[in-house]
N, C-alpha and C positions, 0 to 999 in steps of 0.2 A: 948785755942788751938782749931783749927778747926778740925772737924771730917769729914772723907771722906764719902760721901753718894753715894751709887750705885743705879742704876736704871736698872731693867730687861728690855729686849727687849719688853715684853708684856706691861709693864708699859709705855714705851716710845710710843708704837703704839697707846695706848688708852689715851694718855695725852690730857686733855681738853684744849680748847683755852684759858681758864682763868689761866692756869698754868704759873708761872713766866718764865719758860724756853720755852714756846710755841713760843714767838716771835723770840727767838734765833734759834730755829729749822727751822722756816720759812725763816729766813735770810740765814741760812746755805744752804738751798736748792737752793737759788739764787746764791750763791758763794761757790760752793762745794770745789773746790781745795784750794781756798784761806783760807777758814775757817778750812780746814783740817790741814794746816800748822800752823794756828794761835792758835787753841784751844786744840790740842792733846798734852799731856805731861805736861810740867812745868806749863803753865797757869791754867790747870785743877787742879793741886795740890794746887796752890795759892788760887783758888776760893773754894777749899774744895769739889770739885765734881769729880766724875770719868767719864772722857770724852772718855774712850776707845771705846765706841760704835760709835764714830765719825771717827774711823780709815778708814772706807770705803767710807766716803763722797766724797773723791777725785777720786773714782773709776769710770771710764767712763761707766762701765756696769750697774751702778745703774739706775733703771728705776722708775720714779715717775708717778703714775696714779691718775689723779685728781678725777676719779670716785670711787676710793676705799673709803669705809666708815671708814677706820682706817687711822690715821696719817701716811704718808709714812715714811719709815725708810730705811737706807742703808742695803744692804744684809750682812749677816754674812760671814766671810771668814775663811779658814782653819787655819789662824793664831790664831783666837779665835774659837775653835771647835764649830760646829753647835750643838745645843741641840737636833736636830732631824736628823737622818740619812735617806736620801731620795734615793729610788731606783725606777726603772721603770719596769713594768711588760711587758714581751715580748709576752703577749697574742696576738694571731693572727700570730705570726711568725711560718712558716712551715719548710722551708729548707733554712735558712739564711746563708750567708757567715759571720760567727760569728765575726771574728776579726775586719773587717771594720765596721760592724754594731755596735758592742760595742764601738768602737772608737768614732763613731758619738754620741752615748748616753753620753759618757764621755765628749765630747766637749760641749754638750748641758748643762752639769752641774750636771749630775746624779752621785751618789756615788756608786751605785751597780745595779744589775739587778736580777729579778726573772725569773727563767727558768721553762718552761713547755714542753720542747722538749724531744723527745725519746732518750734513751741512745745510740741507734744505730747511731743517727745523731751527738750526742755530741762527741762520741769516748771515749777513756780511760780518767780516771780522770787526769792522767799526761798531756795528750794533752790539756784538758780543763783548767787545772791550768795554763799552759803556755799562753793560750789565755787570761785568766783573768789577769795574771801578766803583759803581754805585753800591755794591754789596761788600766790597773789600775782600773778594774771593777770586784770586787768580786761577785761571785754568792751567793746571800743572802738567797735565798729560792728555794726549788724544790718542785714540785707538784706531788701528787699521780696520778695514772691512775685508775680512778674510786673511789669507796668509801669503807671504812672498814665495812659498812653495809652489803656488799656482802662477805659472809664467804666462798665462793668457794675456794678450795685448790689452784688451779692454779692462780686465781686472787690474793690471798694472797701472794703466792710466787713471783709473778711478782712485787708486791709492796715492798716486802722485798728487792729485788734487787735494786729498786729505792731508798729505804731508805739507803741501804749500800753505794750506789753511792753518795747520799747526804752527808752521814757522811764523806766519803773520801774527798769530796769537802769542808768540814767544813762549810756547810751552817748554817745559824742561826736557821732555822726551816724547817720542812717538812710539807706541807700544804695539807689538804683534805677537801672535802665537804660531807655532808650527801647524801644518795642516793635518789631514787625515792619513791613516795608514793604508798601505796597499790592500785591496780587497781580498786577494787570493793567495797571499804569501806573507811571510814575516818581513819586517823591516831589516834592511841590510846596510852595510857601510856606505854603499853608493847612494842610497836614498838620503842618508844624512849629509853626504858631501853635496848632493844636488840641492838640498834644502839650504845649505849654507851659501851656495852660489846665489840663490835667489835673494837671501837676506842681504848679502853684500851689495847686490845691485841696488836694492832699496837704500841701503846705508850711504852709498856713493851719491845717489840722487839727493837724499836729505842733506848731506854734508854741504852741498853748494848753497844751501839756505841757512847754514849754521845750526842745523837741527841734528840731534842724535836720535837714532832709533834703538829700541830696547826689546830684546827677545824675552817674552814672558813665558816661563816654564809652566807646563800644564800637563796633567795626566790625561791619558786616553787620546793622545795626539801622536803624530809621527815619532817625535822624540818622547819616549815613554819609559825610561829607566834611568837610573843614576849613571850607568855606563854610557848610554847613548848621549845623555846630557853632557858628560865630560868630553866625549868625542866631539860633539857639536861645538862646544865652547873652544876646544883646542884649535878648531879650523877657522874661527872668526877673526876678522881684522878690525874693521870699523864698527861693526855691530856690537852694541853693549848688552847688558843683562838686567832683567827684572826678576829677582827671586821672589816667587810667591812661596812663603815659608810653609804653607800647608801642603803644597804639592811636593816640595822638597822632602818633607817628612813622610808623605805617602810613598815616595820612592825609597824610603829607608835611608835617606841622606840627612843626617842631623842638620837642621837649619842653621844652628850656630856655627857648625863647622863649614857649611857651604858658604856662609857669609864671609868667613875668614879665607876660604880657599879661592873664592872668585872676587875678592875685594877690588882687584885692579880693573875688572871689567864691569863692576856693579855700578849702575847709575839710577836704580829705582828699586823700591821694595813694596811688596804687597803683603799685608797682614790679613790672613783669612783663617777661619776656625771651623772645626767640625766636631760633632758629638761622638761619632764612631764611624767605622768604615768596614766594608767587606769587598770581596772580589766576585765578579760575575763569572759565569761558566766560560766566557771568552777571555777571562783574565782582566777585564776592565775594572777600574777602581770605582767604588760606589760609596763615597762618603756621604754622611748625613750632615749637610752644612748648617752652620749656625752663626750668629753674630760674634764678633771678636770678644773673647772673654767669657763666653757662655759654656764652651766645652772644657774638657779636661785633658785633651790630647796634646795641646801645644804649650810650651813653656815660654810665654811671651816676655816675662821679666828677663830671662837669659838672652832671648833674641834681641831685645832692645838694648840690653847692656853690650852685646857683641857689636851692634852698630855704633855705639859710643866708643868702644875700644878701637875700632878701625877708623874713627873720626869721619863717619859718614855724614855728609852735609847736603845730600840730595833729598828728594821727597820720599816719605813713607805714607802709603795710602792704605786705608782700611776698607775692606770689602764687606758688604752686608751678606747675611745668610740668605736662605731661600725666601723670596717674598711670600707673605701670607696670602693664601688663595682668595680670601675675602677682602684683601686690601691691596689691589694691584696698583693703586695710584701712588705717586711719589710722596704724598703727605705721610703715609704710614712709615716709609723708609726714613723720612726726616726725623720722626719721633724716635725710631729705633737708633738712629745715629747718636742721639743724646746719651743713651745708655752706654754705647761703645766709648764715647768720649770720656764719660765719667770713669769707666774702667781704666782707661789709660792714665787719667789723672791720679787714680789711686796707686798706680805703679810709679808715679813721679814724673809723668810726661804731659 
């Protein structure tokens, strides 16, 4: 009796040319619709193979890029749920007309959005929920205003209101970054410990609403090296982690390895890209940011595969590059997001 063999999308993408099925996949690319009808279903059962991954080969939205270093594969569809949930950061949006803006993001293929806008612009949670429901775009993350490193009472209260708002919107996490460095001396271990104490105060407050907070790593902040990052993470309890893969790489910490090392604390991922980087005279990092997939510094196929390997089920958010100076409005960023989404599709996501 024949046993059914299944292949994961990662295995299919990395299939060598010597694999017995490689010629079949090459032929499928030439005759997508015909082979979709021929091989899905009963023939697959007869051959003892699971051909469900071919369901999308007749889809006209499939894009094949001959320059990709992985074997092209059809995009996943909602019929077979994506292993990674993809959202888009509205970094750079200032006063957008949200409903049409989110509609365009949805049309581009995004599953949700990360919000950084002030509560005054968003309006009540009821209003924003209607906008999200109308567009089919859940708000997956909300950001702090400033850092928990700042223990000022008014600053803390302001962010408590943002955490309460995030909880009412049922976002997946509330994101913050560490604050600035001391002006007249190097960062020391006590600075890191004090920063952790502030983060844990926020985490305890958020937890009473069923909300997780997430520390977003970022260069040129108080925590600004792989060693300090590891120390910071070792001291945390309730606070979780958002790895921005670009900043991990800038610190010299391989993003794939960091995903594996911090997998038990990881609750959010940022994908960000850059063309090149340099260091300022003060040691600051000076990357030239670009949209995800435009640069050559990041190995996104390996990063995404690492997330699959650790069975990551939370949100993965793409960040845009630097806004074009002649296009400060969100409409330009919406157009750019389409190119980013197409790039991820070519990688099989």
